[in-house]
C-alpha positions in Angstrom: -25.1 -60.9 123.4 -28.6 -61.8 122.5 -30.2 -60.5 119.6 -33.7 -59.7 119.4 -36.1 -60.8 116.6 -38.3 -58.5 114.4 -41.8 -59.5 114.6 -42.7 -61.5 111.4 -44.4 -59.7 108.6 -48.3 -59.9 108.3 -50.0 -61.6 105.1 -52.0 -58.2 105.1 -49.1 -55.9 105.0 -47.5 -58.0 102.0 -50.8 -57.3 100.0 -52.2 -53.8 101.4 -51.1 -50.5 102.6 -52.5 -50.0 105.9 -53.2 -46.7 107.3 -54.4 -46.1 110.6 -55.6 -42.8 112.5 -54.8 -40.1 109.7 -55.3 -36.8 111.2 -53.1 -34.4 108.4 -54.9 -31.1 107.7 -58.3 -32.1 107.0 -58.6 -35.9 107.6 -60.5 -36.9 110.3 -59.0 -39.6 111.9 -59.4 -42.0 108.7 -58.5 -45.6 108.3 -57.6 -47.3 104.9 -56.7 -50.4 103.2 -55.0 -49.5 99.7 -54.2 -52.5 97.8 -50.6 -53.0 96.7 -49.3 -54.1 93.2 -52.6 -52.2 91.9 -53.5 -48.9 90.4 -55.4 -47.0 92.8 -56.7 -43.8 92.2 -57.9 -41.4 95.1 -61.2 -39.4 93.9 -63.3 -36.6 95.5 -64.3 -33.3 95.8 -62.1 -30.4 96.5 -61.1 -30.0 100.0 -61.9 -33.4 101.0 -58.3 -34.6 101.7 -57.2 -36.4 98.5 -53.4 -34.7 98.8 -53.4 -34.6 102.4 -53.6 -38.5 102.4 -51.4 -39.1 99.0 -49.1 -36.7 99.3 -48.7 -35.2 103.3 -49.6 -38.6 104.9 -48.2 -41.7 102.8 -45.4 -40.1 100.7 -44.2 -38.1 103.5 -43.8 -41.3 105.6 -42.3 -43.3 103.0 -39.6 -40.5 102.5 -39.2 -40.2 106.0 -38.4 -43.7 107.0 -36.2 -43.9 103.6 -34.2 -40.8 105.1 -33.8 -42.6 108.4 -32.1 -45.4 106.6 -29.2 -43.3 106.1 -26.3 -42.8 108.1 -25.7 -40.0 110.7 -23.4 -38.6 108.8 -25.5 -38.4 105.6 -28.9 -37.3 107.7 -26.9 -34.2 109.0 -26.7 -32.6 105.4 -30.5 -33.6 104.8 -32.1 -32.3 107.9 -34.7 -34.0 109.8 -38.3 -34.5 108.8 -41.4 -34.4 110.8 -43.7 -37.1 111.2 -47.0 -36.8 109.5 -50.0 -36.9 111.7 -51.0 -40.7 111.6 -51.3 -43.0 114.3 -49.3 -45.9 112.1 -48.6 -47.3 108.8 -47.9 -50.7 107.7 -46.8 -52.4 104.0 -45.3 -49.1 103.0 -42.3 -49.7 100.1 -40.2 -46.6 99.1 -42.1 -43.9 97.4 -41.7 -41.9 94.7 -44.0 -38.7 94.0 -44.4 -37.0 90.6 -45.5 -33.4 90.6 -48.0 -32.7 88.1 -47.1 -30.3 85.4 -49.6 -29.0 83.0 -47.2 -26.7 81.2 -44.7 -29.3 80.0 -46.1 -31.2 77.0 -42.7 -32.6 75.7 -43.2 -35.8 74.4 -39.8 -37.0 75.7 -40.7 -36.6 79.2 -41.8 -39.9 80.9 -42.2 -41.2 84.5 -38.7 -42.6 84.1 -37.2 -39.3 83.1 -39.0 -37.5 85.5 -38.1 -39.5 88.5 -34.6 -40.2 87.1 -35.1 -43.8 87.4 -34.5 -43.8 83.9 -30.9 -42.6 84.2 -29.9 -45.4 86.8 -31.8 -48.0 84.1 -29.6 -47.0 81.4 -26.6 -47.3 83.9 -27.2 -50.7 84.9 -28.0 -52.3 81.5 -25.0 -50.5 79.7 -22.7 -52.1 82.8 -23.9 -55.4 83.5 -26.1 -56.2 80.6 -25.1 -59.3 78.0 -25.0 -58.7 74.5 -26.5 -61.6 72.2 -26.2 -61.7 68.5 -29.3 -60.4 66.8 -29.0 -63.3 63.7 -28.0 -66.2 65.9 -29.2 -65.3 69.3 -26.0 -65.9 70.8 -23.6 -64.5 73.1 -21.1 -62.3 71.7 -17.7 -62.6 72.6 -14.6 -60.5 72.8 -11.9 -60.8 70.1 -7.9 -60.3 70.3 -6.3 -57.8 67.7 -5.1 -61.1 65.7 -8.8 -62.4 65.3 -9.8 -59.0 64.0 -7.0 -59.3 61.5 -8.3 -62.8 60.5 -11.5 -61.6 60.0 -10.8 -58.8 57.7 -8.4 -61.1 55.5 -11.4 -63.6 55.2 -14.2 -61.0 54.6 -12.3 -58.4 52.3 -9.8 -60.5 50.3 -8.4 -58.5 47.5 -11.0 -55.6 48.2 -10.0 -52.2 48.4 -10.4 -51.0 51.9 -10.5 -47.8 54.2 -9.2 -48.6 57.9 -11.3 -45.5 60.2 -10.7 -44.8 63.9 -13.8 -43.1 65.3 -12.8 -39.8 67.2 -16.4 -38.3 67.8 -19.7 -40.2 68.2 -22.6 -38.1 68.3 -21.6 -35.2 69.8 -21.8 -31.4 68.7 -18.8 -29.0 68.6 -16.6 -27.4 65.7 -13.9 -29.7 66.5 -11.3 -27.3 65.1 -8.4 -28.3 67.5 -9.4 -31.9 66.9 -8.9 -31.7 63.0 -5.4 -29.5 63.6 -4.0 -32.2 66.2 -5.1 -35.0 63.8 -3.4 -32.9 60.6 0.0 -32.6 63.2 0.0 -36.3 63.7 0.4 -36.7 59.6 -3.1 -38.0 59.0 -4.4 -36.6 55.7 -8.1 -37.7 55.8 -10.9 -37.9 57.8 -14.8 -39.3 57.3 -17.2 -36.6 58.6 -20.7 -37.9 58.9 -20.4 -40.1 56.3 -18.2 -38.3 54.0 -14.4 -38.6 53.5 -12.6 -35.5 53.1 -9.1 -33.9 53.3 -8.0 -32.2 55.9 -7.3 -28.6 55.5 -5.8 -26.0 57.8 -8.4 -24.1 60.0 -11.0 -27.0 59.2 -14.1 -27.1 61.6 -17.9 -28.2 61.2 -21.2 -27.0 62.1 -20.9 -26.6 66.0 -24.6 -27.1 66.5 -25.1 -30.3 64.7 -24.5 -33.6 65.8 -21.2 -35.3 64.4 -19.6 -38.7 63.6 -16.0 -38.0 63.0 -13.4 -40.7 61.9 -9.6 -40.6 61.1 -8.9 -42.6 57.8 -5.9 -44.6 59.2 -4.8 -45.9 56.1 -6.4 -47.0 52.5 -5.2 -50.4 51.3 -6.2 -53.6 49.1 -6.3 -56.5 51.5 -3.9 -59.0 50.3 -2.1 -61.8 52.6 1.1 -60.3 51.0 0.3 -57.0 52.9 -0.6 -58.4 56.4 2.4 -56.7 58.1 1.1 -53.2 56.7 -2.5 -54.5 57.7 -1.5 -55.5 61.1 0.3 -52.2 61.7 -2.9 -49.9 60.7 -5.4 -52.0 62.5 -2.9 -51.9 65.9 -2.8 -48.2 65.1 -7.0 -47.7 64.5 -7.5 -49.5 67.8 -5.4 -47.2 69.3 -6.9 -44.1 68.5 -10.6 -45.3 68.2 -10.0 -47.0 71.9 -10.6 -50.6 70.9 -13.1 -49.8 68.4 -12.6 -49.4 64.3 -14.5 -49.2 61.3 -13.7 -51.0 58.1 -15.2 -49.1 54.7 -15.5 -50.9 51.5 -14.5 -48.4 49.1 -16.1 -50.8 46.2 -19.7 -50.3 47.6 -19.4 -47.9 50.2 -20.4 -50.3 53.1 -18.9 -50.2 56.6 -18.3 -53.0 59.1 -17.4 -52.5 62.6 -14.8 -54.5 64.6 -14.2 -53.9 68.4 -12.0 -55.6 71.0 -15.2 -56.1 73.1 -18.0 -57.6 71.3 -18.4 -59.7 68.5 -20.7 -62.6 67.0 -18.4 -65.6 66.2 -20.6 -67.0 63.6 -21.7 -64.0 61.7 -18.8 -61.7 62.4 -21.1 -58.8 63.1 -19.5 -56.5 66.0 -21.4 -54.1 68.6 -19.5 -51.1 70.1 -18.9 -51.3 74.1 -22.7 -50.7 75.5 -23.2 -47.2 76.9 -25.9 -45.5 78.6 -26.6 -43.7 75.3 -27.3 -47.3 74.1 -30.3 -47.2 76.0 -31.5 -44.0 75.8 -34.2 -43.1 73.2 -33.2 -39.1 73.5 -29.9 -40.5 72.1 -29.2 -40.9 68.0 -27.7 -44.1 68.8 -30.2 -46.0 71.0 -33.5 -44.4 69.6 -35.5 -46.0 67.1 -34.6 -44.3 63.5 -38.1 -44.9 62.5 -39.6 -43.1 65.2 -36.9 -40.7 66.3 -37.6 -41.8 70.0 -41.0 -40.4 70.2 -42.7 -43.9 70.1 -45.4 -42.3 67.4 -45.5 -41.1 64.0 -47.4 -38.4 62.4 -48.8 -39.1 59.1 -51.0 -37.5 56.9 -54.4 -39.2 56.6 -54.9 -39.5 53.0 -58.9 -40.0 53.2 -59.0 -36.6 54.9 -57.0 -34.6 52.5 -58.9 -36.1 49.8 -62.5 -37.1 51.1 -64.1 -37.5 47.4 -61.7 -38.2 44.5 -64.8 -37.8 42.2 -64.8 -33.9 42.6 -62.3 -31.7 41.0 -59.9 -29.3 42.6 -61.7 -26.4 41.8 -64.7 -28.2 43.8 -62.7 -28.7 46.9 -61.5 -32.0 46.3 -58.1 -31.4 47.9 -59.4 -30.5 51.3 -56.4 -28.2 52.7 -56.6 -25.9 49.6 -60.0 -24.8 50.5 -62.1 -22.7 48.1 -61.0 -21.9 44.8 -59.9 -18.1 44.9 -57.1 -16.3 43.0 -54.2 -16.8 45.2 -50.5 -17.6 44.6 -51.0 -21.2 45.8 -53.7 -21.8 43.3 -51.2 -20.4 40.7 -48.7 -23.0 41.5 -51.4 -26.0 41.5 -52.6 -24.8 38.5 -49.2 -24.7 36.5 -48.5 -28.4 38.2 -51.5 -29.7 36.4 -51.2 -28.0 33.5 -47.6 -29.8 33.0 -49.5 -33.1 33.0 -52.2 -31.9 30.6 -54.7 -31.4 33.0 -57.2 -28.5 34.5 -58.5 -27.5 37.8 -61.8 -28.9 36.7 -60.5 -32.4 36.0 -61.6 -34.9 38.7 -59.0 -36.0 40.9 -59.6 -39.9 40.3 -58.4 -38.8 36.8 -55.4 -37.3 37.5 -52.3 -39.6 36.9 -50.1 -40.9 39.9 -47.4 -38.7 38.9 -49.4 -35.8 39.0 -51.2 -36.4 42.0 -47.8 -37.0 43.7 -46.2 -34.0 42.9 -49.3 -32.0 43.9 -49.0 -33.6 47.3 -45.4 -34.2 47.8 -43.8 -31.4 45.7 -41.0 -31.7 43.4 -37.3 -30.8 42.6 -38.0 -29.4 39.1 -38.3 -25.7 38.7 -41.7 -24.1 37.3 -42.7 -20.7 36.4 -45.7 -19.4 37.6 -47.5 -16.4 36.5 -48.1 -13.8 38.9 -49.9 -10.3 38.5 -48.8 -7.8 40.8 -51.2 -4.7 41.7 
């Protein structure tokens, strides 16, 4: 049996996408050499064949070749695709087409989310990625239950702690049935969104908000004499939390994470098992806490709010307030500056920082404002 060898790939096919004799729609038998690994823009007048070249020729042929790589069983469900009217295309890689949408202005929509490549990348990093400690840069290791107990004895000696098992992590729901099941198992307390509370009959939370719920397995003072009780509670917490538990220091409220999955041997910090949500900017566990995953932060420009601090409020020194007029807004502003012993004619540069902060950012203090009704 002889094996027929494929012709070698030319250098031009590696560096360029070559289109020969494109006649799709209004294309007039054109030849093109498009450089690869570069950002290429196709421009021209309306009707000059831009879409016919990009979508109906290059993309259509790339998609057709991809479909042909499937087995005959899969192709019977996908149907057949017609070959575009072109003599030959070489150097073509697998293709992706992104439809232009002028109505979608969601800042969370990216090329990765639109093409769904982002979902596969998150899964890839979660399953085969290796975790490293952000403190030491060393690879995280998995600890046994005994090693977790030894670390707790070392770090929380003679301290009162609460052993928590996570049940819900960043999900919406009222969880009425969950609280009832936990109560039937004999547990008395749960920690909901950072607040510890006793379990009540028919207890539930806001179903439209994202919640973190942990059951309080035990409250104990860490002591080597009580190591057996600690061991039993840790085992129970790991079972309920599916390999993950939290230790809350009841003296300062700080929470430490322990996991049978990933931990740093030198610093003792612990990571949860990576999941696709960890790498999602749309998830509270993967998003930047500062920008909430949007990549940008909107703040007020102080110089535009107060373009000239030598002016007073009545002279439009605070631009958003506009021209002075007998309105409730100006009545409130007048009452605020009056409490700090200023007037609306006082230049903004002479206002105290406390007064200016109250004007710009508000206050929790109640103030009486006199308003005359008609």
